[in-house]
Every structure is written in structure tokens, then in C-alpha cells.
N, C-alpha and C positions, 0 to 999 in steps of 0.2 A: 504494500499500500504506499509506504513512504518512498519506495523505489521509483514509482511513477512521478511523484512530486519532485523528488530529487533530480530525476531525469529532465523534467520540464524546466526546473530551475537552472540546470546545467546548460540546456539549450538556450535559455534566455541569457544566461551569463556569457555564453560563448559568442554572443553578438550576431545572432541570426539576422537581425535587422539593425545594421550599424547606424542608420539614420535616426533611429529612436534613442540610441545611446549617446549620441554626441550632444553636448550642451548647445543650446541655441542662443544666439545673442540678438536682441531686438532693441535698437536705440540705446545701446550701451548698457542694457540690463540683461542679466542672465535669466532666461526662462527655464522652467522645469521641463524635462522631457515628458512626452506623453507615454504613460505606462499602462494605459487602458488595455492595450493588446495583451501585455504580459498578465495583467490581472484577469482578463477574460479567459486566457489559456489556463491559468491556475484554477479558476473557478470551474472550467470545463473538466479539468482533471479531477478536482474534488467531487464534482457531480458524478463522474464515472466511478470513482472509488466508492462513493456512497451507494450508488446503484448496484455495484458488484457485491458490496457487503450485505446489502439488503437481500439480494438474490441468494447469497450463501446462507443467510439467516433463515430465509423461507425454506430452503432445501433441508436444513438441519431440523427446523421445526416440524416439517412433514415427516422426516425420518423418525424423529422421536415419537410423533403421533402414531405412526405405523407400528413401532416397537411397543408402545403402550397398548394399542389395540390388540396386538398379538398376545401380549402378556395377559390382558383381561380375558381374552377368548380361552387361553389355556386354563386360567383359574376357574372360569365358569364351567369348563368341561370337567375339571377335577371336582368341583362342587356337585355337579350332576352325578358323578360316579359315587361320591360319598353318600349322597342322598339315596341312591339306589341300594347301596350296601345297608344303610340304616333301615330302609323299607324292608329289605330281605330279612334282616335280623328281627325286626318287629313282627313280620308275618310268621316267623317260626318260633316266637317266644312262647306260644301256647304249647309247644312240643317239648319244652325244657322239663326235665325230670328233676324233682327235688327228692333226694334220698333221705331216708330216715337218719336219725342221729348215729347210726352205726358207722363205724369207721370204714371209709372206702378202701383203705389200705388192706383190710382183712377180708374184703369181699373177693370172691372168685369171679372170673370172667362170666361164668354162667349166671351167677347171682346178679351181677350188674346188668346183663342182658335181660334177665327176668324182670328186674326193676324198671327198666325202660319200657318193656312191652306192656306193663300193667296200666 
């Protein structure tokens, strides 16, 4: 960004238009040279830099928006999966077997199966 401005200043300083750089004398008085062309060129460069920066900003904002949208879509998908798992568990809660106070460690496999089938 500064490179373009420095380049323009270098071109101006190199004397692209020597007639503008020479002091002019009018009736024994020294007049200031007309620098409007230099200032207009610098203003043009600044406008171009602002336009370029704005375009880069817009591109970055769009990229971030796309990344945000993708992340939200992933999270929504994950939420739907979790809700389905919860629904599945809730629909099967009536099939959960509560064993009596007997110690499960001492029950045989056959006794456990019999308790489930009851």
C-alpha cells in the first residue's frame, strides 16, 4: 500500500514535468509552482488503495461468513444426531430392568436373563 504512494512520490520527485518544478518569476516576485497535478495523482493513488483495501475486506468478510455458516451447519447436524440418540434412549427406557437388591455380582448369566424376561 505504501509502495504505490512511495512510487508516485518518486515519480513526482524525479521531475516528470520539469515545468511545474521550476520556480516562476512574475514582476520580480517568486510565484509558487502549481502542485495540483501532483496532489490529484496522490489522491488518485489513495482512492485506488482504499478501493483495493475495501475489496480485500469484503472478500475476507465473505470468507469468514462462509466458514461461520459451515460451522453452524455442522453443529446443527450434530445436535440432530444427539436428539435422535436421546429419543432412542427415551423410547427404550420402559424396557430397562430394575433388579432386586440382590447383588448382581453373585447372579449367574441364566438368572440375569430370567430377570430380564420377566
